[in-house]
C-alpha positions in Angstrom: 0.0 0.0 0.0 1.3 3.4 -0.9 1.9 5.6 2.1 1.1 9.3 2.1 2.8 12.0 4.2 0.6 14.4 6.1 1.1 17.4 8.3 1.5 21.2 8.1 2.8 21.3 4.6 2.3 25.0 4.1 3.4 27.6 6.5 1.4 30.8 6.6 3.7 33.8 6.1 3.3 35.7 9.3 5.8 37.6 11.3 6.5 36.1 14.7 8.8 33.9 16.7 7.9 30.4 17.8 9.2 28.2 20.6 12.6 26.7 19.8 13.9 29.7 17.7 11.5 29.0 14.8 10.0 32.0 12.9 7.6 32.5 10.0 8.9 34.9 7.4 6.9 38.1 6.8 7.4 37.7 3.0 8.8 34.8 1.0 12.3 35.3 -0.5 11.4 32.7 -3.2 10.3 33.8 -6.7 8.8 31.8 -9.5 11.6 31.3 -12.1 10.0 29.1 -14.7 7.1 26.8 -15.6 7.8 24.2 -18.2 5.9 24.9 -21.4 5.8 21.3 -22.6 2.8 19.6 -24.4 2.9 16.6 -22.0 2.6 16.2 -18.3 6.0 16.5 -16.7 7.9 17.1 -13.5 11.3 17.6 -12.0 12.6 15.1 -9.4 16.3 16.0 -9.1 18.6 19.0 -9.3 22.4 19.1 -9.3 24.8 22.0 -9.7 28.5 21.5 -10.1 31.2 23.5 -8.2 31.7 25.4 -11.4 28.1 26.4 -11.7 26.9 24.0 -14.3 23.2 23.4 -13.4 21.1 20.4 -14.4 17.6 19.1 -13.7 15.9 15.8 -14.4 12.6 14.1 -14.0 9.9 12.7 -16.2 7.4 13.5 -18.9 4.6 11.4 -20.3 4.8 10.6 -24.1 2.2 8.4 -25.8 1.0 7.1 -22.5 4.5 6.1 -21.2 6.7 7.8 -18.7 10.0 8.9 -20.3 13.1 10.7 -19.0 13.3 14.5 -19.0 16.6 16.4 -18.7 17.0 20.2 -18.5 20.0 22.4 -18.4 20.2 26.0 -17.1 21.3 28.4 -19.9 20.9 32.1 -20.6 17.4 31.2 -21.8 16.4 29.6 -18.5 15.9 25.9 -17.9 16.2 24.4 -21.4 15.1 20.9 -22.4 18.2 18.8 -23.2 18.7 15.5 -24.9 18.1 12.3 -22.9 19.8 8.9 -22.8 18.6 6.5 -25.6 16.8 3.3 -24.6 16.0 4.4 -21.1 12.5 4.0 -19.7 10.7 5.8 -16.9 11.7 9.0 -15.2 15.1 9.9 -13.8 15.3 9.2 -10.0 18.7 10.8 -9.1 21.1 13.2 -10.7 24.7 14.2 -10.0 27.0 16.6 -11.9 30.6 17.4 -11.0 31.0 19.5 -14.2 29.3 20.2 -17.5 31.1 17.2 -19.0 30.4 14.8 -16.1 26.6 14.6 -15.5 25.1 11.3 -14.3 21.4 10.4 -14.5 20.0 7.3 -12.8 16.7 5.7 -13.8 14.8 2.6 -12.9 11.7 1.2 -14.5 10.2 -2.1 -15.8 12.8 -4.1 -13.9 15.8 -2.3 -15.4 18.1 0.2 -13.8 20.4 2.5 -15.8 23.3 4.9 -15.1 23.7 7.4 -17.9 26.6 9.9 -18.3 26.7 13.1 -20.3 30.3 13.8 -21.3 29.6 17.2 -22.9 28.8 15.6 -26.4 26.7 12.5 -25.9 25.1 10.2 -23.4 26.5 6.7 -22.7 24.5 4.3 -20.6 25.5 1.3 -18.4 23.2 -1.2 -16.8 22.9 -1.6 -13.0 21.1 -4.6 -11.3 17.4 -4.5 -11.6 16.9 -4.6 -7.8 18.9 -1.4 -7.4 16.5 1.6 -7.3 18.6 4.7 -7.1 17.6 7.3 -4.4 20.8 9.3 -4.2 24.0 9.9 -6.0 27.3 11.9 -5.9 29.7 12.6 -8.7 33.2 13.5 -7.4 35.0 13.1 -10.7 34.6 11.2 -14.0 36.2 8.2 -12.3 34.6 8.4 -8.9 30.8 8.3 -8.7 28.5 6.8 -6.0 24.9 5.8 -6.1 22.7 4.3 -3.3 19.4 2.6 -3.3 17.1 2.9 -0.3 13.9 1.7 -2.1 11.1 4.1 -2.9 9.1 6.7 -1.0 6.4 4.0 -0.6 8.4 2.6 2.2 7.3 -0.8 0.9 10.1 -1.7 -1.5 13.0 -3.7 0.0 16.1 -1.5 -0.1 19.4 -2.8 -1.7 22.0 -3.7 0.8 24.8 -2.2 -1.3 26.0 0.9 -3.0 27.3 1.2 -6.5 30.7 2.8 -7.2 31.9 3.9 -10.6 35.6 3.6 -10.9 36.0 5.1 -14.4 35.7 1.8 -16.1 32.9 -0.1 -14.4 30.5 -0.2 -11.6 31.5 -2.1 -8.4 29.2 -3.1 -5.6 30.1 -2.0 -2.1 28.2 -3.4 0.9 26.5 -0.8 3.1 25.8 -1.6 6.8 22.4 0.2 6.8 19.7 1.4 4.4 21.2 4.2 2.5 18.9 6.9 1.0 21.4 9.6 0.0 25.1 10.1 -0.5 27.3 13.2 -0.6 31.0 14.0 -0.7 33.3 17.0 0.0 36.3 15.1 -1.5 37.4 11.7 -2.5 38.4 11.0 1.2 35.2 12.3 2.7 32.2 10.5 1.3 29.0 10.1 3.5 25.8 8.2 3.1 22.7 8.5 5.3 19.5 6.5 5.9 18.1 4.4 8.7 19.4 1.5 10.8 17.5 -0.4 13.6 14.8 2.3 13.5 17.3 5.1 14.2 18.8 7.7 11.8 22.0 6.3 10.3 25.2 7.9 9.0 27.8 6.0 7.2 31.3 7.0 5.9 33.4 5.5 3.2 36.9 4.5 4.7 38.5 4.1 1.3 37.9 0.3 1.3 34.5 -0.1 3.0 31.4 1.6 4.5 31.3 2.0 8.3 28.5 3.2 10.5 29.4 6.3 12.5 28.3 7.1 16.0 25.3 9.4 16.1 22.9 10.6 18.8 19.9 8.5 19.5 16.5 10.2 19.0 13.3 9.6 20.8 10.8 7.7 18.7 7.1 8.0 18.6 5.6 4.9 20.1 6.6 1.3 19.5 6.1 1.6 15.7 8.1 4.7 15.1 11.4 5.0 13.2 14.1 7.6 12.5 15.5 8.3 9.0 17.8 10.7 7.3 16.8 11.6 3.7 19.6 13.8 2.5 23.2 14.8 3.3 25.3 17.9 2.4 29.0 17.5 2.8 30.6 21.0 2.6 34.0 20.1 4.1 35.5 17.5 6.4 34.3 19.6 9.4 30.9 20.7 8.1 28.4 18.0 7.1 24.6 18.3 7.4 22.1 15.4 7.4 18.3 15.9 7.5 15.2 13.7 7.9 12.7 12.9 10.6 11.3 10.9 13.4 8.4 9.2 11.7 5.4 7.0 12.5 2.3 5.7 10.8 -0.8 7.7 11.6 -4.3 8.4 10.3 -7.5 6.4 10.9 -6.2 3.5 8.8 -2.5 4.0 9.7 -1.9 4.6 6.0 -0.2 8.0 6.4 3.1 9.0 7.8 3.5 11.7 10.4 6.9 13.1 11.5 9.0 15.5 13.5 11.8 16.9 11.4 15.4 16.1 12.4 18.7 18.0 11.6 22.1 16.5 12.3 25.4 18.3 12.0 29.0 17.0 11.9 31.7 19.5 13.2 34.7 17.3 12.5 34.5 15.5 15.9 30.9 14.6 16.8 27.4 14.7 15.5 24.8 16.9 17.1 21.0 16.5 16.6 18.0 18.8 16.7 14.4 17.6 16.6 11.9 20.3 15.6 8.8 19.7 17.8 7.0 22.6 16.2 6.6 20.9 12.7 5.0 17.7 11.5 6.9 16.6 8.4 10.3 15.3 7.7 13.0 17.3 6.0 13.7 15.8 2.5 16.5 18.0 1.1 19.3 20.3 2.4 21.4 22.9 0.5 23.9 25.6 1.4 22.8 29.2 1.5 26.3 30.4 0.5 26.7 32.3 3.8 27.2 29.7 6.5 23.6 28.6 6.8 21.5 26.1 5.0 18.1 25.8 3.3 15.9 22.8 4.1 13.0 21.4 2.1 10.3 20.1 4.5 7.6 17.9 3.2 6.5 17.7 -0.4 3.0 18.8 -1.1 3.0 22.6 -0.9 6.3 22.2 1.0 7.8 24.5 3.4 11.4 25.9 2.8 13.2 26.5 6.1 16.3 28.7 6.4 18.6 27.7 9.2 21.1 30.3 10.4 22.8 29.3 13.7 20.1 28.1 16.0 17.3 30.1 14.3 14.8 28.5 11.8 12.8 30.7 9.5 9.9 29.1 7.7 9.0 30.3 4.1 7.0 28.9 1.2 7.1 29.3 -2.6 4.5 31.5 -4.3 2.5 28.9 -6.2 -0.1 29.8 -8.7 -3.7 30.4 -7.6 -5.8 27.2 -7.9 -2.7 25.0 -8.0 -0.6 22.8 -5.7 3.1 22.1 -5.9 5.0 18.9 -5.3 8.6 19.9 -4.6 11.3 17.2 -4.8 14.6 18.9 -5.5 16.8 21.5 -3.9 20.3 22.7 -5.0 22.5 25.7 -4.7 25.5 27.5 -6.2 26.9 30.3 -4.1 24.0 32.3 -2.7 21.6 31.2 -5.5 19.3 28.4 -4.3 16.8 26.5 -6.5 13.9 24.3 -5.7 11.9 22.4 -8.3 9.1 19.9 -8.8 5.7 19.9 -10.4 2.7 22.1 -10.3 -0.8 20.5 -10.3 -3.8 22.6 -11.3 -6.7 21.7 -9.1 -9.2 22.1 -12.0 -7.6 19.4 -14.1 -8.0 21.7 -17.1 -4.3 21.6 -17.9 -1.7 18.9 -17.3 0.8 19.0 -14.4 4.1 20.7 -15.4 7.6 21.1 -14.1 8.2 24.3 -12.0 11.3 26.1 -10.7 11.6 28.6 -7.9 14.7 30.6 -7.1 16.0 32.4 -4.1 18.4 35.3 -5.0 
């Protein structure tokens, strides 16, 4: 059964401080940047921006009743539709770019999983095991790329117990000690993966030869059926790593929904600290730098909140969605002080098809 996430997805933009240092912004700093003008239903599921500023987005579009990959690239004309890998079905689940000539797109559909690389001229595609369903990836260089598979957001699909590592010539399996949902790296020596282990949030680090669990604070779970999970990781330096997720539990009359308290973890080079936000009711799904020492956090999906963390203060904002529409935001990425979030906009009337949408801060 597919699980749905519930809670306070949209924060009303009011001035005022809340307990725990949380505030609602008086006005949103986010601006609508683009709506995709495509004939078919489409949406963005992943964003990746290289250190040099090459910005890429990927997701899906429906063509002749079938879901197909969608890739877009940020140019002077906005987010422009790019070529896609040949012979790949379904939407793109994860995306990682270390430069304009090293862009990796991961897809999984119909029992097949593919890793496709754009080298600046053409796409080349390699096959991954069919039971590997990519949920996160990190491209460090053309010869050093990681992908992890934590299942799907249905929480019903068995996660793969290994990561895939591209060495420049082939993909190699690497056993992971816990369910891994996301992976990030600040360098070849500092590669992190996050997910869940024994119902607690889990952080793993690549030692150079194997993945090892790291010691993290234990969080309080909700009841006997609750669990903790980390959904995304941002590795800025060896002494500055962020991991975000939530303390979750099944809720609703039929226990077919997921409620949560959002969780933030931070590595300072010595230990992990943890903050559980008791004022909110959805997990964090993505984290990105704000370019000034703080971070932006995507909380929830449906009409999601965007939370700006500076020091111990959390400021809650939203994106200015169109009247009569709802947004499903899945992606968050930054370069310098420019931060992007993207997903799909769904008109409530059904008169037009859902379409990819981008919002920008700065």
